[in-house]
N, C-alpha and C positions, 0 to 999 in steps of 0.2 A: 363304692366302700359302704355307701349304709345299703346297697342291697346285700351285703355278702356279709355283710354286722346281722341284717334280721333273718336273713337263711340261715348264717350259721351259729348266732346267739338266740336272740328273742325267739323268733318260729318256734326252735323247738322245746325251747324253756317253756314258754308258752302249750306247747301241747304236751308237757310230758307235767306238767303242773294240771292240767285238764284234767290227767286221768285221773290225779291222787284229791284235787280239789278246782272242778271247776269254780266255786265262785271266786279263789284265789288266784284262779288265771285270768279271770274276767279283769279286778284290781288288779292285775298285774298290767296287763294290755292296759288300759286304762291308765294309768302310770305314762308306761310309755307313751300313749298320747300326748298327755296332758305335759312331757316334757318335750316332747317332741316340736309339739306344737306352741311354747314360747320359746326354745332356743329358733323358730322360722320368724315369732313376730319382732325378736329382738334383732330383724336383718330387715326387716321392708319396713319403711311407713305407715300408716295405722290405714289408711284407705287401698293400699296394692295389699296389704294383709287381707283384710275385709273383704275384698272382690276374692279373692286364692283361695279363701277358705269358704268361700258362699258357693265359688263355681265345684271346689273339690268335695263338699257336702252334696250337692246337688249330684255332683256325676252319680259318687257312692250310690247314696240311696236309689240311684236309678237304677246303676247294676246288682242292686242289690234281691230288688222289687221282680227284675226280670229272672233273675237264676232260682229267685226264690216262691220264681210263679206269682206273681201278687200284683200284677200290673191289671189295673180296671183294659176292659175295651170300650 
């Protein structure tokens, strides 16, 4: 269900906003990220949440660096 919400609503909204006002698109995406993070935090013990966020951050940053050719050899 979350995937459908992203692909059918949030993703298209960010893409449309980005064409008109990239800064507003980034702001919107950050708000969605913050709200989602807050909801997840409410469902997990603090230690589990911290571990999940740290692991997710590290994974996403590594993927971005690889995709963007920013990895150091």
